[in-house]
N, C-alpha and C positions, 0 to 999 in steps of 0.2 A: 523540568520545564513542561508545562502542559499547554494545549491549544484548545480553544472552543470556537466552533463554527456556528454562527447564528444564521440559520437557513430560512429566514422569514420570507425570502423571495426565491426560494429554491437553491439549487447548487448545480454547478457544471464544472467541467475541467478548466475552462478558461477563467471562470470566476475564482476558482481555487488558486490558480497561478497569480491572478491579479491581487487577491487578498494577501498572499504570501509576500509578493514584491512590495506591496503597500505597507506591510508590517516589518519591513527591513531586509528582506532577501535581496541581495545585490543582483540585478539582472545579468550583469556580465559574468558573475560567478555561476549563476544558474546555467547560462549559455555554455560556459566552459565545461561544466560537468556533463551537460547533455551531449557534448562531443564524444563522450565515452561510448555512446551508442553508435553503431555503424549505420546511421541514418542521415541522409543528406536531403537536398531539394526542399529545404524550408528555412525560414528565418523567424525569429521572435520579434514581434512588433509591440513595444511597451509604450503606453502613452496615458496621460491623464485625461479623463472625460468627466462629464456630469450626467447623473441619472436622477431625474426629478429634482434637480437643484442641489444634489449632494455630489461632492467630489469623490472620485474613485479611480482606481488603476485598472486599465484594460490591457490584457495580454492576449494577443492573437498569434496563432501559429499559421504563418502565411506560406502556402505551398508554392514552390518555385518550379516552373517548367510544366510541360504538358503531362508528364508521366507521374506526377507527384501523388496522385490518388489511385494508383493502379490496383486492380482487384487482386493481383498476385501477392500483395502484402496483407490481405485480409484474412487469411486462413491461419489456424493455430500453429501449424508447423513453421510457417514463415516468421510469425511473431516470436516463437520460441527460439528459432535460429538466430534472429537479430539480438535477442536478449543474451543468449548464451555466448555469443561472439563479442559482446561488449566488454569493456574493462571496468564496469561498475562493480561496487562491492557485492559480495555474495549475499548479504542481507537485503540489499535493494533489489537485486536480481530476483531473489526468492519472493519478495513481497509483490513485485511487479508481475511476475508470472502467475502468482496466485490470483491477483485481481483480473488479469486477462483471462485466466481459466474460468473464473466466475462469469465473465461477460460471454464467453463462448458457450458455456453450459446454459446460461439463460436463453440465448438465441436458440440453442438446440432444443430446449424444453418447449419453447414457443412454436418453433417451426417443425419439430420432429427431426429425428436423426441423431447422429453422434456429434459431440462437440468438435472432434478433430476432422470433421468432413464438411462443416458449414463455414460460411464467412460472416463477418460482422456486417449485417445488412445496412444499418443506418450510420455507421461510423467510418470516417475516413481512416486510412491506415496510419499515415505519418502523424497527423494531428492527434490521434488517439494515443499513440505511443508517447509523444512529447508531453501531452497533458498528464498522463498517468505517471511517467517517470519524472517529469518535472515536479509534480506534487511530492513524490517520495523524496527526491533530492532536496527540494525546498524545506521540507519538514526536518530533514537530517541536518542541513546547514544551519537552520535556526535552533537546533538542539532540542527539538520536541520529542519527549519521551512518550507522552500519552495524548490521544486526541479524544475530545468530547464534542457532542453536537446537540443542537436543538432538534425538535421534531421537524420533518421536512415538508415544506409547502410544495405540492405537486403542480399547482396551477389547474387549469381546466380547459375546456374546448377540445380541439382536435389537433393532431400533428400529421403532417404529410410524410408518408413513408413509401418505400418501394412497392408496398402492397396496397397503396391508396391511403385515404384518410382514416385515421384511427383515433379513438378517444384517448385523451390524456388521463392517466399516465399510459405510456406505451407498454405493450405486453412484457417486453424484456425488462423494463424498469420495475414493473410489479414483481417479477421473479426475484430481482436483486434486492428488493426492499421488504421481503417477507420477514415478519417478526420485528419490524422497526416502526416507530410511531410516525405517522404521516397525516396530512390533512390537505384539503383543497380550498383555494381561495377563489374569488370571482375573476381573477386575471385570466383572460382567455389566451393562454399560452403554455407551452411545455416548460415549466420552471425548473423541474428536476430532470436532468438528462440521464441516459444510461451510464455515461462515463462518470458523471457526478455521483450517481447512485452507487456505482461499483466502488468508487474510491471511499466515500464516507461510510458505507456499510462494512467495508473491509477494514478500515483504519480506526473507526471510533470504538472506544471501549464502553461508552455509555451515552444515552440519549435523554435529554430533559433540560431543565433550567441550567443557567450558568453555574458551574461547580464552585465550591469554595476556593477562591484563588486570589492572589494579589496580581492584578493586571499590570504588566510592564509595557506592553505594546499593543496597538490595535491597528488593523489593516482593513481596507475596504476594496473588494474586487468587483468589477462591473460586468454585468451581463451584456449581451449584444443589443437587445431592445431597450428603448427608453419609454417606459410606461407612464401614463398620467396618473393612474390609480395609486402607485406606490413606487419608491425607488427600486430599480432592478439591480440590487447589490447583495453581496455576501460579506458579512462582517466576520472578522477573525480577531479573537483576543488571545494573547499569549502571556504567560507569566508563571509564577510559582504557586504551587498548591499550598494549602494551609499547613502542610507538614514541612515547610521550609524548602531545603535544597533536595530533599528526597521525594520521589513520587510514590504515592501509595495507591494501588488499584487492586481490584479483585480479578481473579482468573478462575476458570473452571478446569479441574483436573480430571482426566478420564484414564481409567486403568483397566487392564485385562490380563489374565494369566494364561499362557499358552504353553503346551508341552507336546503337541503332536503336529507341528507344522515344519515344512522344509525350510531350513534357515535362509536359503537363497531368497525367499519371498519377502523377508523383512525389509531389505533395501527398497523394493518396489513400494511396499506399504508406507514406509516412512516418507518416501518422495511424494506420494499422493497426498499424504496428510499435510505436509508442508505446503503443497500447492493449494490445498483447500483452506489454508489460513491458520494452521497450527502455529503457536508461538514457539513451541519446542516439542520435540518427540525424542524419547530415549528408551533404551532397553536395559533391564537389570536381570542378572542371573539369580534364580531363586530355587529353593527346594520345595516341591509341592507334596501333596499327601502321598503316602506310601513310599516316600523317599524318591519320587521321580524328579529329575532335574527339569526346570522349565524356565521361561522367559516372562518377565512382567513388562508389558509395553505401557508406557505412560506418555500422555499427551497433555500439554498445557494450551489453553485457548481462551478467547473471549467467549462469553456466554452465547452470543449469536452464531458462533461457529460449532457449537456442541453437537447439534443434530447431524450436520454434514460429516463431522469426524466420526461420530458413533456409527453412522451408516457405512463409512469406509471400513471401519474395523470389523463390522459384522459381515460385510460382503467379501472383503479381500483376505480375511484370515480364517482360521479354523475355530475361532472363539465363538461360543454360544451365549455370551453375556458380558456386559461391561458394568463398571461402577463409576460414578462420577460425583463430585462434590465441589463446593466453592472454597476458595482460599484467598487470603490477602497476600500481597507481595509488596516489597519495597525495592525500588530501583534507584541506584545511584545515577546522577546526571551523567549522560554519556556524550562524547564529542569525538569527531574524527578530524584530524589535522594532518597536513602534508609535512614531512620532515626530510631534509636533505641528508643523504648518507653517501658513503664512498661508492655505492652501486647506483646512485640516482635517487629520485624522490620515492618515498615510501609513506603510505598512509598509516597513521598511528591512532589507535582507539584508546581514549582515556576515560576513566570513570572517576567522578569527583564527589566529594562530600563537602559542600561549601566551596572555598577557594583552594582547598588542599587536594592535590591529586592522589588518589588512593591506589590506582592501578593504571598501567599503561602497557599496551601490547601492539606489535606491528601487524598490519593487515595480512592475513594468510595468503590471499591471492597475489598480492604484490611480491611477497617473499618467494612464492612459487615461481613467478615469472623471472625473478632475478636468478634463482637457482638454475633454471633451465638455460637462461641466457649466458651465464658465466660458467656453467657446468660445475657448480659447487653444491655439495650436499645441502639439502633444504634445512636440515637441523642446524647446520653451522651458520647459515644465513640468519635464521630466526634468533639464534643465540647471540650473534654479533650485533645485530640491530637492536635487540632487546637490551643488550648490555650498555648501549649508549643512551638509553632513554632515562 
């Protein structure tokens, strides 16, 4: 299943949530999954609105209480703690942290300093968390394997910030959208927000016209303003690509051979690469010239992440060069469902080709919690639950 975002009126976190709900994401299921985050003091307000005569779904994250937008939740260490303490799947945690890391790094680039010492200037803490993880959860529930997008309309005019009026696009938005097709319309408003820019630039594997697909559902998310010039909406199309039930997309593969680095450093490097948006990173034992044992580090990523990942490899390892190339890949349709077991509910990931289930495996994080709770070896828990699938 693929998704295409038509950003002719820009993109923002609330517009993405609205488009997902309008395309079939049950609001109650979204809200239930968001409870996995240890974040309170908010509620989701979902309603139908009209924008320039067009019906759309508006989703607002309404902060409850006076302390909802506290500065104490705006620094990287606080966001990271909240995410790591959540019961979300490892994949969603990883994607969310990667997106937040890019937001902090963009702010650090604009204002100077280190990403872990600044705060997100123009973004509320709780609503930003809900927007980003709500989008990731929504795409997962809808079974989206690949995301595509049109070029982004940035809008024009100025935007009010903590540093006064700034021209659109805001500096942090520019940092997030480097290498991505954009344009500016006559609408005097910030159409593409930093949160929207961070999400679409991190998730989309391609930008341009609607890809070859069979559209099954369409959703329309509403922005806050109601313009006279054009409908302030984000359109979302979901459906199958022309290859049927399998998704075909291209990835960039980056490789480097290393034979002179402390093995303890690999864990740190892999963690940084995942945070920077790598789809996968793995190590392979190899024999190099003159019979020296070595390690081949391989990373898979979308093309727009290539530069960042190469920079990490060259800065954080002893490598003096990397090689990279494009490759096609086919992905089975994936889904995660909850299954009742004798130990409680466990999420199960299935991979399908058409209507036939090819593979099924229990979620590792759920199995780990059960093993700790009942003091049973993890390998036995995985074997027992997998045997019932």
